[in-house]
C-alpha positions as CSV (number, residue, x, y, z in Angstrom):
1,M,28.9,-12.4,12.8
2,A,27.0,-15.4,11.5
3,V,28.3,-17.7,8.8
4,V,25.8,-19.7,6.8
5,S,25.9,-22.4,3.7
6,V,24.3,-22.2,0.2
7,K,22.2,-25.2,0.1
8,S,21.7,-27.3,-3.1
9,K,18.9,-25.1,-4.4
10,Y,20.6,-21.8,-3.7
11,Q,19.0,-21.5,-0.3
12,V,20.2,-19.9,2.8
13,V,18.9,-19.8,6.3
14,I,18.9,-16.5,7.8
15,P,20.2,-16.9,11.4
16,Q,17.5,-16.4,14.1
17,N,19.7,-13.4,15.9
18,V,19.8,-11.8,12.8
19,R,16.0,-12.3,11.9
20,E,15.2,-11.0,15.1
21,K,17.4,-7.8,15.1
22,I,15.4,-6.5,11.8
23,G,11.9,-8.0,12.8
24,L,12.0,-10.6,9.7
25,N,9.0,-12.9,9.9
26,V,7.9,-15.6,7.6
27,G,6.1,-14.3,4.5
28,D,8.1,-10.9,4.6
29,L,9.6,-10.0,1.1
30,L,13.1,-9.1,0.9
31,E,14.8,-7.4,-2.2
32,A,18.2,-9.1,-3.1
33,K,20.9,-7.0,-4.8
34,A,24.3,-7.6,-5.8
35,E,26.8,-4.7,-4.9
36,R,30.6,-5.0,-5.4
37,G,30.7,-8.8,-5.0
38,M,28.2,-9.0,-2.2
39,I,24.9,-9.7,-1.8
40,T,22.5,-7.5,0.3
41,L,18.7,-8.6,1.5
42,T,16.7,-5.6,2.6
43,P,13.2,-5.9,3.7
44,R,10.6,-4.5,1.4
45,A,7.0,-3.9,2.2
46,V,4.4,-4.7,-0.6
47,V,1.5,-2.2,-1.2
48,D,-1.8,-3.1,-2.5
49,P,-2.7,-1.1,-5.7
50,G,-5.4,0.2,-4.3
51,I,-3.7,1.4,-1.2
52,A,-1.3,2.9,-3.4
53,E,-4.0,4.6,-5.4
54,S,-5.4,6.2,-2.3
55,F,-1.9,7.4,-1.0
56,A,-1.5,9.0,-4.5
57,D,-5.1,10.5,-4.1
58,F,-4.4,12.0,-0.6
59,K,-1.0,13.4,-1.8
60,A,-2.9,15.1,-4.7
61,G,-5.4,16.5,-2.2
62,R,-8.4,14.5,-3.5
63,T,-9.8,13.7,-0.1
64,Y,-12.6,14.4,2.2
65,G,-12.4,14.8,6.1
66,P,-11.3,14.7,8.7
67,F,-14.9,15.1,10.2
68,E,-15.5,16.1,13.4
69,T,-18.9,14.3,13.9
70,H,-20.7,11.5,11.9
71,E,-23.3,14.0,11.0
72,K,-20.7,16.1,9.0
73,L,-19.4,13.1,7.2
74,V,-22.9,11.9,6.3
75,K,-23.8,15.6,5.2
76,S,-20.4,15.3,3.0
77,L,-21.7,12.4,1.3
78,H,-25.1,13.5,0.8
79,D,-23.4,16.8,-1.2
80,Q,-21.2,14.5,-3.1
81,M,-24.2,12.7,-4.5
82,A,-26.0,15.7,-4.8
83,E,-23.1,17.2,-7.2
84,L,-22.9,13.8,-9.0
85,R,-26.5,13.8,-9.7
86,S,-26.4,17.6,-11.1
87,K,-23.8,16.5,-13.5
88,R,-25.7,13.7,-15.0
89,P,-28.2,14.2,-18.0
90,S,-31.6,14.2,-16.7
91,R,-34.0,11.2,-17.7
92,K,-35.9,12.9,-20.2
93,A,-32.5,14.0,-21.8
94,R,-31.0,10.5,-21.7
95,R,-34.6,9.0,-23.8
96,R,-34.1,10.9,-27.0
């Protein structure tokens, strides 16, 4: 068990053996909680909002693939574009 001291700006140094046990690196984020008179620091990963949205799309089934070949990927992309074009009004209809 390591004993640490609280510095003047309430900073605490996490001992090296503790950092190594949990794989803590410079720049990592920790969630701080006060529970029953104790402070717990738990490593947290921050997920980019775009990645979080992608995960949500994947869970909801709004994905394409996986593709066995690059030809099947390209065909899927062309099919998606054709579908989008068919939903758009024609140029003549847009001019009016």
